[in-house]
N, C-alpha and C positions, 0 to 999 in steps of 0.2 A: 463588628459594630462600627458604624461610621462616626467619626469625630464631628460633633455639631459645629465646632469652631472651624472646621476645614471646608465647609460648604456654604454657599450663598444661594438662597432660593429665589426663583423668578416664576411666579405663578404656582399653581398647586401641583404641577406634574414634573417640574424640572428642578434639579439641584446641580449647582456648578461649584466645583472645587475652587478654593481661593488661589491655588497654584495655577489653575487655568486662567483665572481672571488676571493674575499677575502677568501671565504670558500674553494675554489679550491686549493689555495696556502697555506692554513692554516696560514693566515697572522700573527696572534699573536705569533706563534711559532718562527717567525724570530727574535723575541727579544732575543732568545737564541744564536744568531749568533755573534753579536758584541763582546761579551765577549771572544769568541775564539781568535779573532784577537788581542784584547787588552791584553789577557794573553800572547800571543806570543810576542807582542811588548814589554811588560814589561820584559819578560825574556831576550830579546835581548838589553834592555836598550834604546829603542826608545822613543822619545817624542810623545805625542798624538797631532799630527798636522794634517794638511789638507790631507797629503798623507795617513795617517792611516785611516782617515775618508773615503777616497776614496776606500781603500781596504775593509773596513767594508761594504760599499755600494755594492761593487763587490760580496762579500760573501753572502749578503742578496739576491741579484738577483739570484745567483746560487742556493741558498737554495730554493727559491720560484720556480725556474725552475724545480728543482727536484720534488717538490710536485705536480706541474701541470703534469709533465711527468709521475709520478707515477699513477695518475688518468687516464691518457690517456692509459697507458699500462694495467691497471687493470680494464678497463671498464667492461669486461665480468664477471670477478669475483665479482666486486662490485655490479653488477646488482642483484646478489644473496645474497651476504653477507652484503652489505651496499647500499641498493637501494636509500637511502636518499641523497647520495653524489651528487654533482652537475652534474657529467657526466651521471651516470645511470638514474638519475631523469629527464634528458633532459633539465635542466636549463642551462647547458653549453655543447654545441656540442663537440663531441670528437675531431674533427679537430681544434676547438678553443683551447682546452687544449694543443694540440700539438703546435699550433701557439704561445700560451703564453709561453710555455717552450722554444721554439726556440728564441723568442724575448728576454726573460729574460736572457738566456745564452749569447746571443750577447751583451746585456747590461752589464752583469757581466764582460765579457772579456774586453769590451771597457773601463769600469771604472778601471779595474786593470791596463790596459796599460796606461791610462791617469794618474793614481796615482803613479805608480812606474815603468813604462816602462818594459823592458825585465825582470828585477829582480822580479817584482810582478807577471808577467806572468808565472814565474817558479812555482808559487803556484797555480795560477788560472787555467791554462790550464789543468794540471793533475786533478785538482778538478772537472772541468767541464766534463772531460773525464770519471771520476769515477761515476759521477752523471748519465750520460747517459748510461754507461755500466751497472750500477746497475739496473736501472729501466727497461731497454730494454732486459736484458739477465741474469744478475748475481743474481737477487733478490731471486729466488727460488733454488739456487744452494748452495753448501757448501761455495763458495767464496763470497756469498752475504753479510754475516755479516762482513767479512774482508774488503770488499769494502766500506761498510758504515762507519765502524770504521776508515778506511783510509781517508775517506772524511773529517771527523771531525779533524783528525790528521793534514791533509793538511791545514785546515782552521786556526789552531793555528800557523802552520809554516808560513802561508801567512803573519801573523802579524809580525813575526820575520824578514821577508824579506823586510819589508818596508824600502825603501832607504832614504837617506838624509844626511846632514852633520854629520860626526862622526859615520856613520853606519859601523859596522864591516863587514868582508867578508861574503859571502854567507855561506861558510862552518862553520864559527864560529857562525853565527846567528842560523843556524840549530842545532848546538851542544848545544847552550844555551837554546833553546826552546824544546829540546828533551824530558825532563821530563814532563812539562805541556802538551805537545802534546800527549805523551804516556798515561798519566792519563785520558785525555779527550777521547782518543780512547778506552781505557778500559771501561770507563763509557758507551760509545756508544755501545760497545759490549754487555753489560748487557741489554740495551734497545732492541737490535736486538733479543736477546735470548727470551725476554718476548713477543715481538711483534708477534712472530710466533704463539702465543696462545691467541690472543686477542678475537677470536670468540668463540672457543670451550672450552677455559679454559686450564689449564696446570697441569701436575703432580706437587705436592707440592715441589718436589725436585728442580724444575726450579727456582721459585722465592726464594727458600731458598739459592740456589747457587748464584744467582745474588745479593741477600742481603749481603752475605758474601763478595763478590767481592766489592760491594759498600762501605762496612765498611772498607775494606782494602784500597780502593782508598782514602777515607776520611782521614784515618790515615797517609797514605803516603803523602798526600797533606799538612797535618799539621806539618810534620817533617821540622824543620828549615833548610834553605839553609846555607851551610858552608860559612862563611864570612871572608873576608880578607881586610886588609888595605894596602895602597901603600906607601912605604917609599920614601924619597927624591930622592933616586937614581933610582927609578922605580922598586925596588924589593918589593915583597909582604911579609907581615907577618900576622899572625893570629890576629884578633881583633873583637870587637863586633859592630863596627860602620856600615859597609856596605858591600854588596856583591861586588866582585872585579869589576863587570861590571858597577857599579854605580860610581866608582871613576876613574877619568881620570888621568893617570900617566903624570907627567910633563917632558917635554924635549924630543928632538930627534924624531925618527920615531914613537915612541909610541903614540904621540899626534894624528898622522894621522889615527891611527887605533882604537882609543878608542871611545866607544859610548858616545853620549851626554846623560846626565842624564835625567830622566823622567821629564816632565813638572811639575813644582812645587817642584822639588827636588834640593836642593843646593848641594854643594860639599860633604856634609855628608848626609847619608841616614836618613830616619825617624828613630826614636828610635826603638831599637830591640824589646822592650816590646810592643809598639804599633803595629808593624808589626806582631808579634806573636799573639797578642790578636785578631786582625782583621782576620788573617788567621784561627785561631782556631774557632772563632765564625762563620765564613762563612762555614767552613768544617762541623761544627755541624748542621748548618741550612740545608746544603745539605743532610746530613744523616737523619735529622729530617723530611724533606719533602719526599724525594725519599725512604728512608729507611722505614718510617712508612707505606707508600703505599705498599711496597713490603712485609712487615710483615703481612698486612691484606691479601695479596694474598697467603701467606704461610698458614694462618689459613683457608682461603676459596678460593682456586685457581680457581674461576669461571672466565668466559670470561670477565664479567663486572669488577671484581676486578683487573684482569691482565691488562685490558685496562686502568683503572685508574692509575695503577702503571706506565704504559708506558707514559701516559700524565704527571704524576708527575715527571718522569725521564727526559722528554723533558724540562720542565720548571725548574726542579731541577738542570739542568746543570748550571743555572745562579749563584747560590751560590757557586758551585764548581769553576766556572770561577773567581768569586770574591776572593775565597781563593787562587787560583793560582796567581792571579794578586797581591794580598797582599804579598804572598810568594816571588814574584819577586821583591818586593821593592816599590810598589805603593799602600799603604793602603787607601789613600784618593780616588783614582780612584776605588779601590775595593769596598769601601763603596757606591759609586755612582752606581756601578753595582748591588749591593745588593738591592738598593731601587727599581730597575726596576722589581725585582721578584714579589712583591705583585701586581703590575700593570699587569704583564703578566698573573698571576693567575686569576685576575678579568676578563681580556679579554677572557681567555680560557673558561670561563663559557658561553660566547656567541658564540665563534667559536672554535670548538674542535681542539687541536693541533695534533690529531692522524687521 
């Protein structure tokens, strides 16, 4: 007898196991999504509250939608290159993959609206548009890599746009999150360059180039943020205490536009040494996982090694996010993100993230 909890129905004639749906959307890979939002929120000085969690849920839904839509669009190609995938194997009907993509997109936009209203939709709507445009048209064009990198960039910016008491203006939030968003986008660009060679393998120069870019990304992430302190009159001077967005100036209109400190952060930021240590450690972990896999692909650029490098890069995004979060002034939150990485790697052994 079939367990009713183990199947999902699409129409009157088909039943899809939840395990197959999990494989369709590459469920464990979604663990790489919350860190995007958190890194953006940290950069903008937002607390980790209910609204932030809502935006994280929105981004996870849109990520899963993109995975399902990818398999819908690539059904013919996967029948030859990856016949074991849920759609070409017949375990998930193609129309069901499209229905899953549509449902998750609607859920993602709904969560964004509920969490942050119009402000959060500024990030979610373009993100959803890029997901659908990439899978249905841009993937095999020169614009494909740019679209995918742009999707991850928007994911970080969505975290910066989380509204709430003390939130800065939209323009200021985007400015503050520009660096972590750009670094996340660059990392995604390396994944896209490698993913084009997952089946047939790559010329050695491809993983060699992406490895150099990843090393540069790790170095740029580890560079400390310029810190300032706020004087009694609201003017800033150089100090080692905290980034300016972690300190709320006192008095006048400045109070109305200053961001609230991150949850668990008092008027003064965590020590500079702790922040630097966590940032550097996470950046090294990023390079140690993703960089090592790319180095193997340089030595032997077979399709299998390239595919492993792509998988390592998807999960290796987590220590990069942890480094960016610590760099933004939230080392405790960054440490929590880093703990998720081993869990994701273990789950990836059961369900491939690629």
